[in-house]
N, C-alpha and C positions, 0 to 999 in steps of 0.2 A: 604291298611294299614296293618300294622303288627298286629298279635293278642295280642300282649303285647308291649306297648311303655314304655321305661324306663323313669326314672324321669327327667334324664337330657333333654332329647327331648321334654317330656310332659311340661317343664317349659318355653319353648321357645314360645314367644307371638309374635314376630315379627321377620321375616326373614330378616338377613342382606345379601345384593348382593354386589358383587365385584364392586370396583370402577373402576378398570382397569382389562383388560383380561391378565395379567401377573403374573408370580410367582415373588412376592417381593424379594425373597431371591436368585433366580436364576439371576435376572436381575443385582443384585450386584456382581455377580461372572462369568457373561457372560456363564451361564448354560442354559440348555434346559430342556423343560418339555413336558409332554404328555397330562394330564388333570389336570384341576384346582379344588382346594376347597377352600372354603371360611369359615373361623372361625366365629362361631355364638357368641362367647364371645367379640372378640376384633375387627372382621371384616378384618383380614389379609387373603389375598388370597395367596395360596402356591400349589406347585406340589404334585401331588398323588403318591401311591406307585408303579405305573407303571413307573413312571419318575425316571432318575438316582439318584437324591439327595433326594427324598422322604420327602420333607420339611414340609408338612402338618402333617405327623406322629411325625417327629421330634419335630413340634411345640407343639403338644399334650404331648409329654413326658417331654419337658421343662417347659411348662406352666400350664398343667393339664386341657387346654381348651377342654372339651370332644367333642363338636357337630360342625359339618362342613356341609355344602351343597355342591352339586356339583355345580361348576360355570360354567359348560358347558351349552350352549344354548340348551334348549329342555330337560334338564334333571332336574327333580324335586324332588329331595331327600335329606334326612338328614342321617347322619351317626353319631353314638356316639362311639367313640373309646373305652371309659371306660367300656361300656356295650356290645359292638359289636351288636348294635341295629340299624336296617336299617329301614327306613319309607319314603314312597312317600308322597307327597303333591300335592294339587291342586294350 
């Protein structure tokens, strides 16, 4: 756990997991992704910053939805774009 958890992450009471293991935006344009992130505000699953289109970060900038989880199997962490806060969970 991080020494200090931002307000956005501390307000998460239930984690939203991906419905499918695809980037919802890449699928529309026949794009590709490396890793996936799931928005904890709306449940959208999008590609990470290591992916060519960086849809998860673009989603944050367009919507202001601050917190994502890794949608990768075995990874259990949250990231807040607004506060640049990383937290692992069980």
